Each structure stands twice: as structure tokens, then as C-alpha cells.
N, C-alpha and C positions, 0 to 999 in steps of 0.2 A: 862642288871640288874637296871645296877644306874639312866640309864635314864626313866628305864620305872618307876621307883621312883622318879626318880624327879617330871616326868608329872603328877602322881600321888599327889603326895604334892602339886604344886601347878594350876592345871587342872581346876580350876577357876577363873581362875586369869589366866592363858592363853587361853581359854573361850572362851571369846570375843575381844581379839585381831586378833585372829584367825579369826573369824570370817569375822571381817571386809579386813582381809583381803583379805581373802580368794575371798567376793562377788566384795572386789575395780577389783584384779582380769581377774572376770567373766568379770566386765565392759571394761574391755579396752581389750579381747581377742572381744572379740563381736564387741567390734567396730571400730578395723584392719579387720574382717570379713563383717564389713559391704562395710567400703569405696573400698576394691579390691572386690567384689561382688556390680556391679553396676550393676539399678535398669537401665527396657525401660523405666523408668520413666528421667531419666539422659542421652536418648537418644534423648526425643523428646520436642523441641523448639518449643516452641506457638507465633504463625504469628500470629499478629496482623488486627484486620481484618477488619481494613480502608485499611490498603497494601493491603489485597489476593481481595479487590474490584478494589482499584483500576490501581491493577492488568488487571483485566478483562475487565475493559470499558478502558484501553489501550487496549487492544487484537482487543479487537470490530472493537476500529476508527482506530487501524490500515488496518480492513480488511475493513469496509466501503471504505477509502480512497482509496483505491488500483482498485475498482468494476467499469466499466461504458458501464453506460445504451444508448446504441442505440436503429434509428430507419431502418429498412431494405422493401422498397417500390418496388414493381412496377416489372418489372419482374425478378422475382426471384423463383424458387423455391418453399419455406416457407416463408413469406414476413412475418415480426413480429418486436414487440420487446425483444432483446438479452441482454447477459451480459454480461463484453472482463474485462479484468482486465487491469490495467494503464503502455500505449507498443506500446501494441499491434496492429495491421495496420486493417486496409478497406479488404482487402485481408480475412482477420479470418472471419472478418461478414457478406462477404459474401460465404462465403464456411457452416458460421450456419443456413446462411440462404439458400443450399439446393446448390448454383449455382445461375450461368443465366440458363434461361431461350432461347434454341433456337431464337428466334428474338427478346431480349436484342440485347443492343448496349454500350461495352464497352469503345471502348476507348476511351472516354472524364472524364474518371474514374482512380484513384490512387490513384495505389492500396498497393503501402508504406507508403502511409497517415500514420500518424496514428492518432486515432483517438480518440472523444473527446468526456464526459457526455452528453448528447442531444444533438446530432449528426444525422441527418436521412443522407443515403446516398439511395439518387433515381438512379433508373438503366431505364430509356429509351430502349421504342422499335424501332423496327423501323421506318422511320419516327415522326419520334414526338423530336423538338427540344425542352429541357430545362435542365439545368442546374444539371450533373447528381449527383454534392454529393455537397449539402447543410445547413445550418446548422436548427433548425423548427424555431429559433426566429427569423430570415431571411430571410425566404422566399421572403416577397416580399419586398425587401430591393431596392439602386435606390444605393446604397455604395458597392465597393466592395471586398470582402472576400478572403483577400489574402490569408487565409489560403487552400483556395478551389476551384478557380477559375485558369484554366487551360490558357494559351498563349493568345487568340486571346479577351478574356478578358483581360486578365490583360494588353494588346497591348492599352485600348481606356485608359490605363491613359496616365496622361500628363506628359512624361518627361521619358517612359516607354516602349521603341520596343522591338521589340519578343527581339534581346539576351540579358535585361534583365528580358523581361520577364521569358524565362528561366534561365536563372543566378539563380529567386524567385525562381524555382521550384525548382530543384537540390541542392538549399539549403534547402528549407523546408524539399526534401526528408533525407537528410541528418543529421537535425538535430534537427528532429522536428515539431511542426502545433505554430507558428510567443505565444508568450503567451505577445505580449500589439504590436502594432501598432508600435511604434517605435523602435522595434526589426527589423524592412526592413531595415537603418540603418546600419545592422550587413553584407545585401547583399555586393557583391562586386559590385564597380558600383554609388551604390546609399545614394548619401551627405546628407550632412543637409538644404542644396536650395531643392535638388529635393524631399526631406518625408515634409520638408513644404504646397509645392504640391499638396505636395496625400495626405498629413494630414486631411483634409474633405469631401475626397471624397475615404478612406475605412474601414478596416469593420475585425477583428479575428470571428466574430460568427455569 
């Protein structure tokens, strides 16, 4: 009764402070609820457009750099232009072309050699004398292509006998094609003086 009497006596004075206190309490509870329940937007981080485009371009560039186009001609089932991956061997290109015809001559083809972009792989038929593996840009060149030449052709170079020619082909099969003519000095038995005699006579393409 005492509390009720006190409230009735001072209710006008207490109304405003009570309203303010209630509003403040409601605001505190609402703020706490919002912070405890994050919305989906809180988990979404915007990705800069420039960064997305850069990632896409990088992906495209990577794919382009790893594709190689070669042409297979001559005595194969399906002569034509084929795409391969960097590091693929001549054997895979022959397989893509459907394999050899019964009249093909394959003894001069290095199946373990890594293919390079724009390479032409020519498979001769019986009785035809043609360098079986050559670059499309050097078909009529007098330079010896150290990436494709066989033992007899390499042996025509000054200072290169059958043993060194075999060493060149072995290195080529194990390490891949020569990136530059100077790489020939990485082959055992070929030093600076020998290379100086060969430099103007050889090519890698």
C-alpha cells in the first residue's frame, strides 16, 4: 500500500525517467542481438573486379603457354595438325595421327624426342630419302639441326664423329631439345674449341 501510494503521488515525475530508462534498455538489448546474429552480408567479402580479371588472364596465359601445335605428314593414317602439351614426345604425335602405314620407314624418327611448337614430323615411305623430322622453317636450310639430325648427318660436322654424334642424341633424348646452340657444349666431349667450329653450321630450329 505504501509503494502504491508513493507511485500515485509521484507518477507524473517518474513517468519521463521511466520512459527514458525503458528506451535505453531496449536499445541495449537490440544492439546485443544484432551483434550476436551476423547476417549473410557479414560473410561476403567483395572481390575487386581488377583482381578477378587478372586471375582469369593468368589462367588463360598458363593454358596457352602449355599448348603446342605440330603437323604430322607423310606415311601416317591421318596426316594433319595436332595439339599436344609441353613435354609430350614425338611418339604421341604419331599416335594422334593414327599410327604408321605399312609402307612407312620409321628407323630415322626419334620417338623419344620432345615436340616443339610449329614442328613438322614427316614420315617417309619406302624408297624415299628425306630427313624424317624437321622444323617447318628450316626445310631447305643447309644448317644441321642438332635437335632433329641423326647420327650420319651429325657426323658430317667438323670434329663430330659417330661417337660424339651418339652422345648428342643421347643427351637430346634424356634432357630434351637444345634451347640454344651453345647448349651443345653440355654434351660430354664437346668443348669451346669444337663449338666455335660448329657454331656457324648448326641450328636448333
